[in-house]
C-alpha positions in Angstrom: -47.2 31.8 18.6 -44.8 30.1 16.2 -43.0 27.3 16.8 -39.5 27.2 15.8 -37.6 23.9 14.7 -34.6 23.1 17.3 -33.8 20.8 14.8 -30.4 21.3 13.0 -30.3 21.6 8.9 -28.3 18.1 6.8 -25.9 17.3 7.1 -23.6 17.2 4.2 -23.5 13.2 2.8 -19.8 12.7 0.7 -20.6 11.0 -2.4 -19.7 7.2 -0.7 -18.6 5.0 -3.8 -18.6 1.1 -3.2 -15.8 -0.7 -5.4 -16.7 -4.4 -5.5 -13.1 -7.2 -6.4 -13.4 -6.8 -10.1 -13.3 -3.2 -9.7 -10.2 -3.0 -6.9 -8.5 -5.2 -9.2 -8.4 -3.4 -12.3 -8.0 -0.5 -10.5 -4.8 -2.0 -9.4 -3.9 -4.5 -12.0 -3.3 -7.4 -9.9 -5.1 -10.7 -9.8 -7.8 -12.1 -7.8 -5.1 -14.7 -6.2 -3.2 -11.4 -5.5 -5.6 -9.1 -3.9 -7.0 -11.7 -1.9 -3.0 -13.0 -1.3 -2.5 -8.7 0.3 -6.0 -8.4 1.7 -4.9 -11.7 3.7 -1.3 -11.1 4.8 -2.4 -7.3 5.7 -1.2 -5.5 2.8 -4.4 -3.9 1.5 -7.6 -3.5 3.3 -10.1 -6.1 4.3 -13.3 -5.6 2.5 -16.4 -4.7 4.2 -19.7 -7.2 3.4 -22.2 -5.0 2.0 -26.1 -6.7 3.4 -25.6 -8.1 7.2 -25.7 -12.3 6.9 -24.4 -11.6 2.6 -22.2 -11.9 0.7 -21.5 -9.2 -1.3 -18.6 -7.3 -0.5 -16.7 -4.1 -1.4 -14.1 -1.7 -0.1 -14.7 2.6 -0.6 -12.8 3.9 -3.5 -12.4 6.6 -0.7 -10.1 3.5 0.8 -9.1 1.9 -2.4 -7.2 6.0 -3.4 -5.8 6.2 -0.6 -3.4 2.6 -0.1 -2.4 3.4 -3.3 -1.4 7.1 -2.7 -0.2 6.2 0.2 2.2 2.8 -1.3 3.0 6.2 -3.5 4.4 7.7 -1.3 5.9 5.0 0.3 7.6 3.5 -3.1 9.0 6.9 -3.2 10.8 7.0 0.4 12.5 3.5 -0.3 13.7 4.1 -4.3 15.8 7.5 -3.4 17.7 8.2 -0.4 18.8 11.8 0.0 21.8 12.6 -2.0 25.7 11.5 -0.5 28.3 13.7 -1.0 28.4 16.1 -4.4 31.1 13.8 -6.1 30.7 15.9 -9.5 29.2 16.9 -12.2 25.9 14.5 -13.7 25.3 13.3 -9.7 21.3 11.9 -9.5 19.9 10.6 -7.2 21.2 7.4 -4.8 18.9 4.2 -5.8 19.0 1.9 -2.5 18.4 -1.7 -1.5 18.0 -1.6 2.4 18.2 -5.7 1.6 20.7 -7.3 4.1 23.4 -9.5 2.5 24.7 -9.8 6.0 25.6 -13.7 7.1 23.1 -15.4 8.1 23.1 -18.2 11.4 24.8 -21.6 10.6 25.9 -20.6 7.1 29.1 -19.6 6.5 31.4 -16.6 4.7 33.2 -18.9 2.3 33.8 -15.9 0.1 37.1 -14.8 1.2 38.8 -18.4 1.3 40.8 -19.8 -1.2 39.6 -22.4 -3.4 42.0 -26.0 -2.1 42.6 -28.4 -4.8 
């Protein structure tokens, strides 16, 4: 009697590429200081240790690529608001700036005050 194997065939593994610090800096076109700052502020994924107990760290290339694509999408959504009511020929997408220019607490609004001499 022949034995049949109940083992499932090995799952296909996706190619995994690890990017080191220099490669990530080059891909993002930022300095070391900027990359460290972005990681510290939670604006970029933290690297992981390549060897437990070791010092070498890296990022998965897929994580970096996903971050870049996400940033691109966020930038497009921020800069281009939906078009306002049509004003005629030559209308183009409206650039928006979501910065709050309101007067903060403790600040006086001096823009409408007349200067006294």
